[in-house]
Backbone bond lengths (Angstrom), bond angles and torsions (degrees), N, CA, C in turn:
res aa  C-N    CA-C-N  psi(-1)  N-CA   C-N-CA  omega(-1)  CA-C   N-CA-C  phi
1 X - - - 1.485 - - 1.470 110.96 -
2 X 1.342 117.85 132.59 1.450 119.69 -177.53 1.532 110.05 -71.68
3 X 1.358 114.36 158.80 1.452 118.83 179.55 1.523 112.38 -63.11
4 X 1.325 117.92 -30.94 1.456 121.55 176.85 1.483 111.08 -64.05
5 X 1.343 118.33 -42.81 1.451 121.56 178.11 1.516 112.61 -67.11
6 X 1.310 115.45 -33.56 1.467 120.59 -178.09 1.523 111.30 -68.79
7 X 1.340 116.48 -24.41 1.476 120.10 -177.52 1.499 113.88 -111.47
8 X 1.336 115.24 16.42 1.469 118.82 -177.04 1.535 112.06 -63.81
9 X 1.322 117.56 -32.53 1.487 119.75 179.11 1.545 109.11 -66.57
10 X 1.349 116.02 -36.94 1.447 118.89 178.24 1.506 110.76 -63.30
11 X 1.309 117.57 -39.42 1.456 122.55 178.58 1.526 110.63 -63.73
12 X 1.324 116.30 -39.82 1.464 120.00 176.96 1.561 109.55 -63.85
13 X 1.311 114.94 -44.50 1.501 120.33 -175.91 1.449 112.90 -65.92
14 X 1.338 119.32 -23.50 1.468 122.68 -177.91 1.515 114.18 -92.22
15 X 1.315 115.65 -1.98 1.469 119.45 -178.74 1.520 109.86 -71.32
16 X 1.321 115.48 130.28 1.482 120.01 176.20 1.471 113.81 -69.71
17 X 1.372 113.83 -27.08 1.458 121.21 179.10 1.521 110.32 -130.71
18 X 1.335 117.52 88.05 1.445 120.04 179.76 1.499 115.04 -57.01
19 X 1.326 118.00 -24.42 1.454 123.71 -179.27 1.495 110.67 -59.74
20 X 1.338 118.70 -17.44 1.455 121.51 -179.93 1.520 112.13 -74.81
21 X 1.370 115.24 -13.22 1.484 119.15 177.89 1.525 107.35 -70.22
22 X 1.318 117.10 147.19 1.460 122.13 177.25 1.501 111.61 -63.29
23 X 1.368 118.92 147.87 1.461 121.08 176.69 1.506 115.45 -60.24
24 X 1.327 115.94 -20.09 1.493 119.80 176.17 1.532 111.28 -73.48
25 X 1.341 116.03 -12.13 1.488 121.40 178.28 1.514 111.78 -108.94
26 X 1.296 116.30 -50.29 1.479 121.67 -172.46 1.550 113.12 -92.28
27 X 1.350 114.83 127.69 1.437 120.20 173.94 1.549 109.82 -91.73
28 X 1.340 114.91 -48.59 1.479 120.69 -177.01 1.501 108.88 -164.02
29 X 1.324 115.60 168.68 1.476 120.11 174.13 1.501 108.77 -155.30
30 X 1.364 112.51 160.64 1.473 119.94 174.41 1.501 108.57 -137.37
31 X 1.282 117.83 -169.14 1.463 121.09 -178.15 1.526 111.24 -66.95
32 X 1.361 116.60 -27.58 1.462 119.34 -172.35 1.540 112.88 -107.38
33 X 1.326 119.07 -22.18 1.452 118.71 -174.60 1.518 110.26 -155.46
34 X 1.331 115.95 170.93 1.444 122.10 175.26 1.494 110.48 -138.51
35 X 1.341 117.02 152.29 1.451 123.02 -178.35 1.529 108.93 -116.30
36 X 1.296 116.12 127.68 1.487 120.55 178.73 1.526 109.76 -123.00
37 X 1.321 112.97 159.11 1.485 120.25 174.00 1.558 107.88 -71.44
38 X 1.280 117.73 137.50 1.451 119.22 172.54 1.536 107.71 -72.52
39 X 1.332 115.62 123.29 1.459 120.59 -175.25 1.525 113.06 -65.54
40 X 1.376 114.20 -21.64 1.449 120.54 179.12 1.515 109.47 -131.82
41 X 1.320 117.80 66.22 1.466 122.70 -173.09 1.514 113.10 -60.33
42 X 1.332 114.62 139.95 1.438 122.75 -179.59 1.546 113.48 -102.45
43 X 1.264 115.17 -2.02 1.483 121.97 174.82 1.487 109.70 -136.67
44 X 1.293 115.85 175.29 1.473 120.10 179.49 1.521 110.46 -58.93
45 X 1.332 115.50 -40.07 1.491 122.26 174.49 1.518 108.76 -123.39
46 X 1.313 117.59 127.07 1.428 122.19 -175.89 1.551 112.25 -151.24
47 X 1.315 117.54 114.84 1.462 122.69 -178.22 1.499 109.48 -128.93
48 X 1.326 116.00 163.51 1.456 122.14 177.23 1.558 110.03 -127.44
49 X 1.323 113.67 127.81 1.474 119.76 177.43 1.523 107.18 -100.08
50 X 1.280 117.47 122.48 1.460 124.62 -171.59 1.535 111.29 -120.05
51 X 1.330 118.67 127.09 1.489 119.28 177.41 1.517 110.35 -73.64
52 X 1.294 116.56 135.23 1.464 122.56 174.41 1.520 108.85 -74.60
53 X 1.337 116.11 149.92 1.446 121.99 -178.58 1.539 110.54 -78.41
54 X 1.286 115.42 103.45 1.482 122.83 -176.94 1.517 108.76 -139.14
55 X 1.366 118.67 151.83 1.429 120.31 175.16 1.525 111.36 -59.04
56 X 1.324 120.95 143.01 1.473 124.39 15.28 1.538 113.66 -92.97
57 X 1.319 119.50 16.10 1.452 121.14 -175.24 1.524 112.32 -104.37
58 X 1.305 115.74 151.09 1.476 120.19 171.88 1.509 107.98 -114.49
59 X 1.319 117.45 179.10 1.494 122.60 -173.23 1.549 108.95 -63.49
60 X 1.299 117.73 -33.83 1.456 118.63 -174.17 1.560 110.11 -76.08
61 X 1.294 116.36 -34.73 1.451 118.76 175.51 1.528 111.97 -68.95
62 X 1.312 117.67 -23.82 1.448 121.62 179.71 1.516 112.86 -101.38
63 X 1.342 114.93 19.46 1.477 119.23 -177.39 1.535 111.17 -63.58
64 X 1.327 117.28 -38.00 1.491 121.75 -178.87 1.480 109.72 -165.04
65 X 1.287 117.43 -176.83 1.470 119.75 -178.74 1.522 111.90 -67.22
66 X 1.322 116.49 -37.89 1.495 118.38 179.93 1.496 109.71 -61.60
67 X 1.341 120.40 -46.08 1.438 122.43 -179.00 1.518 112.67 -63.31
68 X 1.332 115.73 -38.05 1.479 121.44 178.90 1.524 109.41 -62.47
69 X 1.349 117.23 -44.03 1.452 120.34 -175.86 1.509 114.60 -73.25
70 X 1.329 116.92 -5.44 1.433 122.28 172.07 1.496 112.18 -83.34
71 X 1.327 116.18 -14.50 1.477 122.46 -179.30 1.536 110.99 -78.66
72 X 1.315 114.91 173.61 1.449 119.25 178.19 1.536 110.19 -56.78
73 X 1.303 116.42 131.28 1.462 122.52 -167.70 1.512 114.22 -57.81
74 X 1.318 115.95 -42.14 1.505 120.43 -177.48 1.547 109.58 -64.06
75 X 1.337 114.55 -42.20 1.459 119.46 -179.83 1.542 110.96 -65.92
76 X 1.307 115.29 -43.62 1.473 120.49 179.43 1.552 110.26 -63.73
77 X 1.312 116.61 -42.45 1.424 120.82 -179.96 1.524 112.60 -64.59
78 X 1.332 115.64 -38.22 1.475 121.30 179.05 1.532 110.15 -67.19
79 X 1.306 117.91 -39.00 1.460 120.90 179.47 1.521 109.58 -64.81
80 X 1.345 114.76 -44.04 1.488 118.52 179.70 1.540 110.52 -64.66
81 X 1.283 116.22 -33.84 1.490 119.50 177.33 1.528 110.64 -65.69
82 X 1.345 118.11 -37.79 1.420 122.77 174.62 1.585 111.68 -61.37
83 X 1.341 113.99 -45.59 1.450 117.06 175.51 1.516 113.67 -61.67
84 X 1.343 114.33 -38.08 1.483 119.71 -179.43 1.556 111.12 -63.33
85 X 1.334 114.73 -42.92 1.465 120.29 -178.99 1.540 108.50 -62.77
86 X 1.304 116.48 -47.09 1.467 120.45 179.05 1.509 111.63 -63.47
87 X 1.314 116.94 -38.72 1.462 122.12 179.76 1.534 111.08 -64.45
88 X 1.352 116.21 -35.62 1.461 121.83 176.18 1.543 108.83 -62.75
89 X 1.314 117.16 -41.17 1.478 119.51 176.70 1.514 112.87 -62.78
90 X 1.328 114.59 -40.23 1.445 120.93 179.54 1.578 108.89 -65.49
91 X 1.312 113.19 -40.96 1.502 118.99 179.16 1.515 111.57 -58.44
92 X 1.334 116.55 -43.09 1.453 121.14 178.70 1.531 110.43 -62.95
93 X 1.315 116.21 -40.68 1.421 120.40 178.72 1.565 111.79 -63.66
94 X 1.288 114.83 -44.24 1.429 121.33 177.43 1.556 110.91 -60.18
95 X 1.296 115.12 -47.05 1.485 118.38 -179.47 1.547 111.22 -60.53
96 X 1.344 115.42 -36.12 1.477 118.80 176.04 1.522 110.58 -62.05
97 X 1.362 115.84 -43.96 1.446 119.91 -179.53 1.521 111.22 -67.55
98 X 1.313 116.77 -35.75 1.462 121.06 177.26 1.506 110.25 -58.86
99 X 1.325 117.53 -46.13 1.427 121.87 -177.71 1.507 110.55 -68.53
100 X 1.308 116.43 -38.52 1.472 123.11 -178.88 1.553 110.82 -67.83
101 X 1.354 116.63 -43.96 1.480 118.74 -174.61 1.493 114.27 -93.30
102 X 1.325 116.45 -28.66 1.489 118.87 -173.78 1.524 112.67 -120.94
103 X 1.289 117.67 -13.92 1.459 120.37 178.18 1.513 115.26 80.96
104 X 1.316 117.88 6.91 1.470 122.09 175.14 1.513 110.93 -157.44
105 X 1.303 115.65 163.96 1.476 120.95 179.35 1.541 110.17 -110.57
106 X 1.310 116.15 148.53 1.436 120.34 174.81 1.513 108.53 -133.32
107 X 1.300 117.61 177.06 1.455 122.55 -172.90 1.526 111.18 -63.91
108 X 1.360 113.07 151.83 1.481 121.35 176.03 1.527 108.53 -127.19
109 X 1.322 115.26 134.55 1.468 121.08 -178.33 1.540 107.86 -101.94
110 X 1.334 114.71 149.51 1.481 121.96 172.64 1.538 106.04 -135.14
111 X 1.322 116.05 126.85 1.454 117.84 -179.41 1.499 113.50 -176.89
112 X 1.316 113.92 175.57 1.487 123.20 -178.79 1.521 111.39 -115.56
113 X 1.299 116.09 152.54 1.491 120.48 166.91 1.490 106.61 -81.24
114 X 1.373 114.76 133.16 1.435 120.96 178.92 1.514 112.42 -58.30
115 X 1.359 114.44 -41.31 1.465 121.26 179.22 1.519 107.01 -127.27
116 X 1.336 119.88 86.49 1.457 121.17 -174.11 1.525 112.49 -72.16
117 X 1.302 115.69 154.19 1.487 120.26 177.35 1.527 111.46 -91.89
118 X 1.355 118.59 -9.79 1.468 121.20 -178.53 1.539 108.26 -115.27
119 X 1.344 112.91 143.05 1.509 119.98 176.10 1.547 109.55 -72.69
120 X 1.297 113.50 146.69 1.475 126.96 177.67 1.549 109.93 86.47
121 X 1.311 113.01 130.32 1.453 121.44 -176.80 1.505 111.22 -56.61
122 X 1.334 117.43 135.19 1.440 120.90 177.45 1.550 109.71 -149.17
123 X 1.302 115.17 135.54 1.458 122.64 -178.31 1.528 108.71 -100.48
124 X 1.356 116.49 121.28 1.453 120.87 178.07 1.536 109.67 -79.21
125 X 1.295 115.70 133.63 1.489 123.67 173.39 1.535 105.71 -126.65
126 X 1.306 115.58 106.31 1.470 119.35 -174.01 1.514 112.72 -143.36
127 X 1.324 114.16 150.95 1.444 121.01 179.85 1.542 110.86 -69.87
128 X 1.351 114.19 144.15 1.445 118.92 -174.40 1.555 109.52 -83.92
129 X 1.313 114.20 82.17 1.488 118.92 175.74 1.510 110.95 -149.68
130 X 1.334 116.88 -33.85 1.449 121.81 -179.55 1.518 111.31 55.50
131 X 1.357 116.10 34.52 1.460 123.04 174.55 1.500 108.64 -100.98
132 X 1.306 115.54 110.75 1.479 119.52 179.92 1.504 110.61 -165.45
133 X 1.351 117.81 139.41 1.444 118.25 175.61 1.506 114.58 -65.26
134 X 1.338 115.74 -13.85 1.463 122.46 179.48 1.536 110.83 -81.95
135 X 1.330 117.45 -12.37 1.417 121.96 176.76 1.512 109.90 -80.98
136 X 1.328 117.07 97.02 1.469 121.07 -168.94 1.557 114.18 -117.84
137 X 1.283 115.96 -31.72 1.464 120.95 -172.71 1.540 113.20 -116.76
138 X 1.349 113.74 150.49 1.469 120.31 179.33 1.545 110.42 -54.18
139 X 1.318 118.01 -43.76 1.450 119.95 -177.81 1.507 112.52 -65.71
140 X 1.323 117.25 -28.63 1.488 121.97 174.26 1.513 109.32 -63.79
141 X 1.326 112.94 -52.17 1.490 117.83 -177.48 1.498 112.89 -63.92
142 X 1.350 117.23 -49.28 1.462 120.02 -177.54 1.532 111.61 -64.69
143 X 1.325 116.18 -26.09 1.501 116.84 179.36 1.543 111.50 -69.57
144 X 1.311 116.97 -17.98 1.450 119.80 179.50 1.555 113.53 -112.15
145 X 1.303 115.11 -5.70 1.490 117.58 -179.75 1.528 108.19 -57.15
146 X 1.284 118.90 124.64 1.483 120.59 -170.53 1.530 113.85 -75.07
147 X 1.310 118.36 -5.46 1.463 119.44 -176.87 1.518 113.01 -115.38
148 X 1.355 117.73 -12.89 1.444 120.49 -174.54 1.532 112.94 -71.35
149 X 1.330 114.69 -39.19 1.479 118.19 179.01 1.492 113.10 115.62
150 X 1.305 121.35 -18.79 1.481 120.74 177.02 1.551 110.32 -69.89
151 X 1.340 115.62 -36.12 1.479 121.74 171.08 1.524 108.23 -86.03
152 X 1.315 115.32 111.95 1.464 121.07 -175.89 1.510 109.10 -99.49
153 X 1.302 117.25 117.09 1.457 120.92 -176.59 1.521 110.03 -68.30
154 X 1.308 113.62 142.33 1.501 120.21 179.98 1.508 112.14 -54.91
155 X 1.308 116.81 -40.65 1.487 120.89 -177.94 1.506 109.66 -64.06
156 X 1.367 119.25 -32.26 1.482 120.56 175.85 1.479 110.70 -69.74
157 X 1.312 118.58 -43.26 1.461 121.94 -179.69 1.532 108.87 -59.87
158 X 1.310 116.86 -46.35 1.475 119.34 -178.85 1.537 111.26 -62.76
159 X 1.356 116.38 -32.33 1.445 118.39 179.58 1.507 113.56 -69.72
160 X 1.367 116.85 -21.74 1.438 119.00 177.47 1.513 114.34 -60.50
161 X 1.312 114.56 -30.37 1.446 120.75 -176.53 1.538 111.99 -70.45
162 X 1.352 115.99 -17.14 1.460 121.50 -179.86 1.558 110.99 -98.08
163 X 1.311 116.43 -3.62 1.444 122.15 -176.12 1.542 111.41 -85.77
164 X 1.309 115.63 171.63 1.460 120.36 176.96 1.517 110.12 -59.16
165 X 1.318 118.83 146.42 1.446 121.92 -176.28 1.516 111.54 -61.03
166 X 1.349 118.16 -32.89 1.464 119.12 179.13 1.540 110.82 -66.67
167 X 1.335 116.72 -38.42 1.445 119.98 177.91 1.521 111.80 -67.44
168 X 1.320 116.13 -41.79 1.444 121.20 177.64 1.519 111.96 -60.64
169 X 1.296 116.92 -41.68 1.475 123.05 -178.14 1.546 108.14 -65.95
170 X 1.329 118.32 -36.70 1.476 120.59 -178.46 1.514 111.75 -79.25
171 X 1.352 119.47 -46.66 1.411 122.46 -174.47 1.549 111.96 -69.41
172 X 1.372 114.57 -33.48 1.486 119.52 -176.56 1.527 113.44 -74.26
173 X 1.318 118.02 -5.19 1.492 120.78 178.13 1.521 111.57 -71.10
174 X 1.341 115.58 -28.31 1.475 121.70 175.64 1.564 109.54 45.03
175 X 1.269 116.21 58.48 1.463 122.00 -175.95 1.547 111.02 -65.13
176 X 1.289 116.57 128.44 1.446 122.79 177.35 1.517 111.58 -55.12
177 X 1.311 116.69 -41.63 1.473 120.20 -176.50 1.547 110.94 -64.49
178 X 1.293 117.59 -24.06 1.461 121.75 178.04 1.542 111.30 -80.01
179 X 1.310 117.70 -40.50 1.430 120.47 -171.13 1.516 116.27 -96.07
180 X 1.290 119.13 -32.05 1.466 120.71 179.64 1.505 115.36 -55.45
181 X 1.339 118.47 -42.17 1.513 118.68 177.12 1.523 114.87 -57.83
182 X 1.361 118.69 -22.54 1.432 121.05 179.06 1.503 112.95 -64.54
183 X 1.338 115.56 -26.19 1.464 119.29 179.27 1.506 112.47 -69.55
184 X 1.275 117.20 -16.35 1.486 123.50 -177.97 1.513 112.53 -99.98
185 X 1.342 117.40 3.13 1.451 121.97 177.50 1.498 111.06 -58.14
186 X 1.340 117.15 155.77 1.449 121.16 177.00 1.526 109.27 -63.12
187 X 1.315 117.30 150.92 1.478 123.14 -178.34 1.515 108.51 -73.89
188 X 1.305 115.79 134.20 1.467 120.58 176.53 1.528 107.83 -149.15
189 X 1.293 116.62 148.58 1.466 122.19 177.51 1.536 109.42 -65.92
190 X 1.325 118.32 127.36 1.440 121.00 179.96 1.532 111.48 -65.85
191 X 1.315 116.37 -23.28 1.467 121.61 -174.03 1.524 112.58 -89.35
192 X 1.346 117.90 -48.50 1.450 121.38 -174.90 1.533 113.78 -113.77
193 X 1.326 116.04 -1.84 1.465 121.42 177.80 1.523 114.79 68.65
194 X 1.287 116.99 12.47 1.487 120.46 176.52 1.520 110.88 -68.53
195 X 1.286 118.07 135.57 1.476 123.45 177.95 1.517 109.65 -81.60
196 X 1.338 115.42 135.17 1.457 121.16 176.14 1.512 109.02 -123.90
197 X 1.325 117.36 142.14 1.449 122.11 -170.27 1.549 114.17 -78.92
198 X 1.341 117.22 -22.95 1.433 119.38 -176.57 1.543 109.23 -154.92
199 X 1.353 117.60 169.53 1.422 122.48 -178.19 1.505 113.83 -64.61
200 X 1.308 122.57 -46.46 1.463 122.26 176.15 1.527 112.88 -51.41
201 X 1.308 117.29 -44.65 1.445 120.94 -179.60 1.551 111.03 -68.10
202 X 1.292 114.11 -39.56 1.478 119.68 178.76 1.565 109.52 -63.87
203 X 1.321 117.51 -48.94 1.463 121.23 179.58 1.494 112.29 -58.71
204 X 1.308 117.49 -40.37 1.481 121.17 176.84 1.502 110.32 -62.62
205 X 1.357 115.06 -46.87 1.459 119.93 179.39 1.512 112.10 -61.18
206 X 1.322 119.66 -43.02 1.436 122.98 179.62 1.511 111.33 -62.31
207 X 1.354 116.85 -40.89 1.472 120.83 177.06 1.510 111.05 -64.32
208 X 1.324 116.70 -38.45 1.468 120.62 177.17 1.509 111.80 -64.96
209 X 1.359 114.97 -37.90 1.467 117.88 178.16 1.554 110.67 -67.51
210 X 1.307 115.51 -40.25 1.492 118.26 177.93 1.515 111.09 -65.82
211 X 1.340 117.28 -43.07 1.481 120.08 177.39 1.537 112.83 -61.17
212 X 1.348 115.47 -36.30 1.444 120.80 178.03 1.535 109.31 -65.71
213 X 1.324 118.07 -41.77 1.446 122.65 179.80 1.537 107.80 -65.68
214 X 1.287 117.51 -43.38 1.489 122.01 179.33 1.516 111.08 -59.58
215 X 1.321 117.08 -46.86 1.459 121.06 177.37 1.514 113.36 -59.89
216 X 1.355 116.50 -41.49 1.424 122.10 179.73 1.534 111.38 -64.28
217 X 1.311 114.72 -42.52 1.463 119.58 -178.54 1.538 110.97 -70.12
218 X 1.292 116.25 -36.98 1.514 120.10 178.75 1.533 109.18 -66.43
219 X 1.352 116.25 -39.88 1.486 120.22 178.16 1.497 110.02 -66.54
220 X 1.360 117.05 -38.60 1.466 121.20 179.85 1.535 109.96 -65.06
221 X 1.325 116.12 -41.92 1.496 121.41 -179.53 1.529 109.68 -66.35
222 X 1.335 115.78 -36.99 1.475 119.82 179.17 1.500 111.72 -65.25
223 X 1.347 117.09 -43.05 1.446 121.89 177.86 1.543 110.40 -63.31
224 X 1.325 115.23 -41.13 1.466 120.10 -179.40 1.531 110.16 -63.36
225 X 1.329 117.15 -42.51 1.467 120.22 178.29 1.526 111.09 -64.95
226 X 1.340 116.53 -39.46 1.468 118.79 178.77 1.507 111.98 -64.29
227 X 1.347 117.29 -39.86 1.459 119.68 177.95 1.528 111.01 -64.24
228 X 1.318 114.13 -38.23 1.481 119.30 177.55 1.515 112.11 -63.43
229 X 1.324 114.88 -43.46 1.476 120.41 179.25 1.535 110.31 -65.43
230 X 1.329 117.24 -44.50 1.441 120.91 179.76 1.547 111.47 -61.86
231 X 1.316 114.95 -41.10 1.472 119.85 178.80 1.507 112.25 -64.44
232 X 1.329 114.74 -40.75 1.457 119.84 179.08 1.528 111.94 -64.05
233 X 1.340 114.23 -38.56 1.485 118.71 -178.33 1.534 111.07 -69.78
234 X 1.328 114.43 -37.72 1.500 116.46 -176.91 1.533 111.98 -79.70
235 X 1.343 116.86 -22.68 1.489 118.40 -175.38 1.517 110.97 -101.31
236 X 1.335 119.85 -6.60 1.476 119.56 -178.14 1.506 109.89 -72.18
237 X 1.350 120.15 136.98 1.427 122.99 -179.47 1.534 113.37 -71.08
238 X 1.337 115.87 156.90 1.466 119.68 175.73 1.519 111.71 -67.15
239 X 1.342 116.13 133.34 1.481 118.55 -176.35 1.556 109.13 -73.19
240 X 1.305 114.68 125.46 1.435 120.91 179.36 1.495 113.35 -115.26
241 X 1.318 118.33 -9.56 1.452 120.44 -175.87 1.559 109.29 -147.10
242 X 1.305 115.32 144.32 1.468 120.39 176.65 1.522 111.38 -65.41
243 X 1.332 118.60 -20.26 1.472 122.76 -179.58 1.536 113.04 -88.54
244 X 1.361 114.62 -7.90 1.469 117.26 -178.54 1.550 109.62 -72.41
245 X 1.351 116.83 131.63 1.423 119.88 -177.39 1.530 111.36 -76.71
246 X 1.359 115.06 146.84 1.471 119.91 175.35 1.518 109.60 -72.99
247 X 1.310 115.00 148.07 1.473 121.34 175.55 1.504 109.97 -111.51
248 X 1.264 117.35 116.99 1.499 119.25 -179.03 1.519 107.89 -136.20
249 X 1.363 115.01 143.32 1.466 119.93 -179.20 1.519 111.92 -70.06
250 X 1.317 115.91 149.75 1.483 118.31 173.39 1.534 109.57 -66.46
251 X 1.342 114.63 145.16 1.481 121.11 176.46 1.488 109.68 -107.26
252 X 1.343 114.84 139.84 1.402 119.74 174.94 1.497 107.64 -86.24
253 X 1.340 116.64 121.87 1.470 119.62 178.99 1.489 106.30 -87.81
254 X 1.333 116.15 122.30 1.455 121.25 -177.84 1.519 110.17 -102.56
255 X 1.343 115.44 130.53 1.449 120.13 176.83 1.495 108.04 -113.86
256 X 1.312 118.03 123.23 1.450 122.61 -177.92 1.486 111.98 -113.61
257 X 1.329 114.57 146.55 1.458 122.47 175.87 1.512 109.26 -132.36
258 X 1.295 116.01 152.63 1.460 118.23 -176.91 1.521 110.97 -69.79
259 X 1.305 116.07 -34.25 1.469 117.87 -175.17 1.504 111.09 -150.89
260 X 1.333 117.13 146.63 1.491 120.80 176.11 1.496 108.71 -99.06
261 X 1.341 115.14 -170.84 1.452 121.25 -179.89 1.524 111.27 -64.38
262 X 1.279 117.19 148.65 1.486 122.03 -178.84 1.499 109.61 -129.42
263 X 1.357 115.01 169.18 1.445 118.72 -179.82 1.511 115.04 -157.59
264 X 1.337 115.50 173.37 1.422 122.20 179.84 1.518 112.59 -151.48
265 X 1.324 119.84 131.43 1.471 119.73 177.68 1.470 109.71 -122.80
């Protein structure tokens, strides 16, 4: 990867007017951060929340999570709180798209890579499925596995600020020697812990798991609609006048698509 590509997030974060970014890149922005589409998404939905370069921080302090955590704790915590608020907005947007495209919502993860490959701090906000044609290599998958430890959940990072100072000092070092070996761990399903021998088998299994979830949610929605219909029929009053209005339950219009957005990092 070229040095220009590795620092592209820094270039975004230094823009005085993020609106100048193309819509294929920028999702939204605020005074403190901006959200972009992951160019190589590893899940059906995958976005990055990036802090803008503003005092009291400089570009070097915002290089990654490790450099941020070396800064004054209150400032670092405040910046992470800004990212968290923006991530919550992105989460709501994703959930709306989930309902629109798939008819149900599923879990959304927010977190950082312990040892990122790209310069400038960025918070991953992605749907909990890891189904994507861009998911090609073991290191890609293990970097997002929610239980291995290379992907550090935002909630865990925020909890470090409430821990003993000695623990904070140790955990915030994010030593490369500790986290890099996690990328070489054996492949296993993040959902059921089943071991898979290679990426093609893992990808097939993950798609099967997602399809199973989709079928379960569709069946659940169907049962819910049937209960609503039955309740409406049993509770509707006897018609006594031609002017009396019919009472019918609202129907949820479901829009399905074969596949959502995908990515690769």
